N, C-alpha and C positions, 0 to 999 in steps of 0.2 A: 560632174567633176567639181571637186572642191576648189574654191578660189585660191587655196594655197598649193594645190597639187602641181601646178605648172612652174611657178616661180619660187616656191619655197625650197630651201636648201637645208640639209641636215645641220644640226648645230655643230660648229667646229670653231671653238674659241681661238685656238692658236692660229688658224688660217685667217679668221676674221681679224685678228690682231695685226697680222702682216698686211692685209689689205688696207686696214685703217691707217697703218703707218705710211704706206705708199700714197694714200689719198692726202694725208697731212703734209707730206713732203711737197706735193704739187701745189698745195694752197699756201705754203709759207711765203713765197715771194709775192703772191697775190695780196695777202694781208699787209705786206710791207710796201705795197704799191704807192701809198701816199708818201712814205719816206723816200722811196726811189724817185718819185716824180718831183719832190722838193719844190712844191708850189707851182709846178708847170701846169697841172690840171686840177680842177676842184674835185673833191671827194665824189660828188654825185656823178660827174663825168667818168671817173674811173670805174665806178660801180656799173654804170650803163655800158661802158666798153666791154667789161667782163661778161655781162649777160648777153649783150648783142653779139659779141664774138662767139659765145657759147651757143646761142641760138643758131647762128649761121653754120657752125660746125656740126651740131647734132642733127639739124634738118638735112644737111648734106649726107650724113650717115644714114638717116631714115630713107632718103631717096635711093641711095645705093642698095640698101638692104631691103627695100620695099616694105618698110614698116608702115601700116596704114594710119599714120598720124594725121594725114591730110584728108582722109575720106570719112573718118568717123570721130565722134566726140567721146572722150573718155567719160565713163560714168563717175569718175572720181575728180572731175574737173574743178569742183569747188575746193577740194583738199589741195589740189595743185596750185590753185590761185592763192590760198592761204599760205602754203609753203613758200610761194614766190614772195609774198609780203614779208614773211619772216626772214627769208633769204636776203632780200634787199636791205632790211633793217639791220640784220646781223653783220653783213659785209660792210655796209656804210659805217656803222659804229666801230667796227674793228679797224678799218682803215683810218678813220679819224683818230682813234685812240693811239694807234701806232705812229701817227704823224706828230702828235703833240707830246707823246711820252716815249721813253726808250722802248725799243721793240720788245725786249725781254719783259719789261714791266707790264706793257699793255697786254702781251700774250698771257702772262701768268695771272693777271687780274681777271681776264676773260675766261680763265679755266674754271671759274666757279660754275660754269655751265654744267660741269660733271655732276656736281651735287644737285643742281636743280633738275637735271635730266633723270637722275636716280629717283628722286622723290616723285616727279611727274610720271615716270614709267610705272611706278607702283600704284599711283592713284588712278591715272587715266587708262593705261593699257593693262592694268591688273597683272603686271609681270611679277614673278616671285623674286623678291629681293632678299638674298641670303646674307649671312654674316661675312662672307668673303667679299661681297659687294661693298659693304660698309667699311671693312678693313682696308680694302684697295682705295676707296674714296678718301679715307682719312690720311693714308700714306701719301697719296697724290696731292691732296690739298695742303698737307704740311710741307711737302717738298716744294710746291708752287709758292707757298708763303715765304719760304727761305730764299727762293730765287728773287722774289719781289724785294725782300729786305736787302739782299745783296746788291741788286741793281739800283735800289733807292739811294744807297750810299750816304745816308744822313737825312733823308726825308724831304729834300728840296726838288720838287717837280717843276717849279716855275709858276708863272702866272696862270697857265691853263691847266693846272694840276686837277682841280675839281672836275672841270669839263672832260678831261681825258679819262679819269677814273670812272666817272659816271657813264661815259660812253662805253668803256670796256665792260662794265657791269650790265648795261643794256644789251650789248652784243651777246653776252653770255645767256641772258634770258631769251633773246630771239633765237639763238642757235639751239638751245635746249628744246624749245617748242618745235623747231624745224626737225630736230632729230626724231622726235616722237612721230611726226607725220611721215617722215622717211621710213621708219620702221614699219608702219602700217601699210603704206602703198608699195613698198619694195617687195612684198610678198603677194601682191595682187596684179601688178603690171610689169611689162618688160622695161629694161633699162632705158632703151631709146625713147619710148613714150614718156617715161618719167622725166627724163632730162629735157626733152623737147618742150613739154608743157611748162616746166619751171622756168626755163630760160626765156622762152617767148613771152610768157606772162610778165616776167620781171623786166624784160627789155621794153615792153609796151607801157608798163607802169611809169617808166622813167623817161621815155622818149620826149614827151612834151616839155617837162622842166629842163631837160638837158639841152634840147634844141634852143630854148630861150637863153640858157647860159652860154652856149657856144656863140650865138649871135651877139649877145650883149657884151660879152667879154672878149670878143674877137679872137677866139681860140683857133690857132692855126691847124690845118689838116695834118701837118707833119707831126704835131704833138699827139694827135689822136692815133695815127698810124703807129707811132712808137710804142703804144701800149696795146696793140692788137693781139699780142701773145697771151693776154690774160684769158680770153675766151676759150681757145683750144686747151690750154693748160688746165682750166677749171673743169672742163668736160672729162679729162683724164682723171682728175681728183674726185669728181662726183661719181664717176663709174666705179671707182674703187670703193668709195663710201657705201654706195648702194649694195655692191657685192658683199661688203662686210656686214651690213644690216640684214642681209638674207641669211647669214650664218650665225648671228648672235643678237641677243636682245639689246635694246637701248640701254638698259641698266648695266649690262655687262660691258658694253663699249664705252660708256660714259667716262669711267676712270682712265681707260686706255688712252683716250684723246688728250690726257694731260701731257702726253709725249710731245705735243706741239711746243711746249716751252723749251724742251731740249733742242728741237729742230730750229727754233727761233734763235737760240743761243749760238748754234753752229752757223746759221745764216748771218747773224750779226757779226760774228767773228770773221767770216769769209769776206763780207762786203764792207763793213765799216771798222774792222779791227777790234771789236769789242771782246775783251778777255774776261771770262767769268771769274768771280771771286771764289775762294775755297768754300765758302758757305753755300754759294750757288751750285757748286759741283756736288756738294752733299745733298742739296735739295733735289738735284737731277737724279741722284741715286735713289732717293726715296720714291720719286716718280716711277722709275724703272721697277722698283720693288713692288709698287702698287700694281703695275701691269703683270708682274710675275705671280702675284697672288691669284689673279684671275686665270692665267694660262697654264700654270704648272699643276700637275695632278695633286689631289688632296690625299696625303698619306693616311690621315685619320679615317677617311671614309673607307679606304681599302681595308684598313685594320678592322673596322667594325663589320665588314662583310665576311671576314674569315671565320669559319664555324669553330 
């Protein structure tokens, strides 16, 4: 039996787009956790809570569904460990960037992961990158740039500007690498196993440093419990993302994930009353257009097939 036969799904770009959108919606408040916490918890503790809660949630699911994550070691455990490293780095950098920069700015800067993922998908995974991928990437990148310019409002990010922008770019690189690994393992192992490994590995990587932070900074248990929602919500988002990668390639989904900037703008308005400028709205329309390039049928291809 082929390694692809059990977990592979037929290519379905439109459905994958919907799954990716649902996954992004779940992660929007998680990326904004630093701003929500407002200094109550360090970034490392927030990241640990997200993965610890995720591990507890998915291991409970594994026990109920009797998935053998406890009785056998995955043959892809090294890739799971590498993905956990990228996941921790990407989330930590994203949360920090959103803490010191406006949420829309940090999100839009981090969207350079789409361009990185497209290039890496072609080089490493040997995926076919068509003109539609590049058109979508250009539209989405241009729209994200306009959103950044609108949120910038003159270019004054404050004293931590460089650190925030560098952190957002680092997050983009981490998440692009994680996306490639996810595409590979999503077609070889079941969702529960994938999520169990990445969440447990990530939680273990951070437990030592976080325990020291909690003790040294005398962090209250109430503060930790207040952000326990991050883990279960992340499992929902990760499940949607894995399902999306089973139905579309990393190069196809990369530009679609530019939609996070739209979701961040909505979240920012709902929670902090941030109102997008007209140029930001135009940028959002460009991002949506980029997704449409990938999901809508190609009329020129049909025309060429007519005898």
